Phi, psi and omega in degrees: 000318179298322180293318180295323181294318181297318178294324183285335185272346183298311182299310177302324181296315179299315178299318179298317180296315181294324180295318180294319181296316181296322178302316183290316187280311191254318181137170185293329181297312179292325179298322177294323178295316177298319179297318180293319179296317179294319177295321179297320179296316179296315180299317179299318177304310182291323179297321180297315182289325175296325174296318178297319179296319180294316178298318179292323179298324183293335182221046185292345181287337186237323185284150176283151177295128183292161180265133182252172180235151177064228179298333181286344177301311180290328179294310180294328177295320179293320178297316184297323178296316178297321179295320177297317179299315182296315179299317177300316182292321178293323178298314180297315181298320176297319180296321179295316181297319181294318176297322177298316181293321177295320176296320179293322177295326182281347179297145174288348181257156175282141179230127176234128178266125181243148176271188185294337177263017179062032173267146187281130176254324181198153178211138179279172185297325181295319178294320176302316181288318185287322185258359175071039180272156171256116187293347178255308185284336187270356177296136181073009176268145176296136184296332181292338178284342185247328175252095193256010179296133182304323181297319182290320179301315178294324177296317180293323180285334182292325180082000179259099187249024180290332177240163179272166178239136180264128181227153176289144178289137178273349183267322185231118178299137178087354178265149179238140179240142173260120179248136179218136175265134179231108177293145173209166186052211184266318186224034179240155175223153171249128172259113180257135177236142182219135176281113184246026183299311181296320180295318177294324178292318177298315178299319178296314177302321180294314180298314179298321183294316177299313179299317182293317179298317179300316182292319182295325178279329186296318183295308177294328177291327175295317180296316182295316181294325180295315180292324177299317178298319180299314182295328181283324190268332188242149174272112185252154173292153178307322181295317177295322179296317182296319180296313180299313182301321179297318180294323178294322178295323178297318180292322178294324175294321177300313178295325180297317178299317180298316180295317179301316179294321179295320179294321177297315180297318179298318183293322178293328184272347183285133176291335183278348178267087184294152180287127175266109185257145174203152179272132182221158176280128184284338186297308178302324178299313180299320180293324175297314181298318179296322176294319175298320178298315179295325178291318179294321182288329181055040176081004183276346179225162171267114182255117182245136176241129180233112176253102183285328185209109175301146181204158168263138183240133177265123177160197180267117181295321182292319182291317179295323177298319179295319180292313179297318181296325178291321177299317181290316180296325177296317177303317182290319184294329187252018174243127181295161180302140180089356179279179184240136173243118180248121177259132187225133173233135178204166173245118186282181183294339178272359182086006181278147173275128185235115175246125183230150174235119182244130180233166174252039186276208189282342178079172184228136177289149185301327185291341182271338189299316180299339183255011186295329183273007175284148181296134174064011178284128179229136179292312180230101190298319183293319181287326181294322178297323181296327184285344178089007181281158180268350182084008182247358187296313182287333175293321178295314178304313180305311186286325173300316180293322179296323179290341179252015183054029182260168181234152177243121176251138183236125172234132183206156176215131182305136177066003178239342176121178186223161171225121177254121185238129176256130178246107177274138183298150186295331181293343179264359187236132175235113182297141175240152175289130178292134179285356181256026177077025179083359180274165178295149177282117178232193181296337180264001180266167180296345182265356184282152177269153174301130175082001183283140179281131179299152181293327182286347182270353183291141179296156184293132182256125177301132181291122181287147180276137178295131180236333177191172180227136177233135178219000000 
């Protein structure tokens, strides 16, 4: 402060000295002229610097601080120092905001910043995609004009935002979003959106699973308990007693199959149950499955086996046997008497092992195919119950194939039949030379079973049209 005062007093002192000297030498008239001229110069000097300061202040966000002279040098230097501090603070603040926005963009959830009137101030890319927002045109728009689901409007008006509300997506049919408001600061809110389609599907499957298991066990338990009460309360003839006991045994067997399938499925899904791999010849396995198919069919169908290329397969023989067997038993259950079940094995040009089961059964509508591998999912519950299946066969197939990095393809046409195809990866398959001279295994080849019908003798099966794929 002292330095600025000393610099500021120099010019007035010089003018005063010149005025006094002129008064002594020339006279008072000339002294007044010198005084007026000096004062005008000092005033002009300060007015010029005030003009520079005013011009800079009008555009201080972009213009550089002007350079001053005399007493204004320290003034502009002090201003420049404050400007540098402010610019550094603004730069740091921009970096913080930019990092926040980058972090918000990286979040798996949608984020929308709302003001006190629930108008949109900012939204990340995920929110734009999930809620169908326009990042330019929708800024300052009320969120209720853009998110119009009735459930969300009731949630917003209720003011109880401790939990989220699940609404259907307006952008993608069949998708579900969980929306939640989180107040922050004094008058701001965050609207968070999350795609919970898979979570909702898992919850639905869990509810369906519990309901289905309860239903599947309730029926046989009701039958068994009913017959037990009958045996306890009534005197029955030996023939009736034997019949009732036989019916109870059938229901107990049904429950045992269900429990066994549930345990199998649980073991396949367990991370602690590692896959035990070994290389095995696929031909004996296919012959066993074909024999089991004939036994299950009991002569009601023509079962044909075609082994185009013998091979060694790396994996769990028991698990693949279960998967292949479930596909074959399903084909038999859903094919009317007199139909044909064709089992086919080959190694394609890419080295993949391909096992397919083709039937001439009732077929499957396209809308059901994507859900076939869900637990207890049945296209026709009444018909499925008649076949005696547990509803877990294709779920077991799915998990066995996942453990072997294999895929399941399904082609079907109503009233014409279905083809279920397993594609084993090439790294699990090693081609072998056929002992029958490279020809397919038929009734006349070393791989045929006694009494087996040759594959070429099977009646022509209409080729099903592809309708969907499940894996």
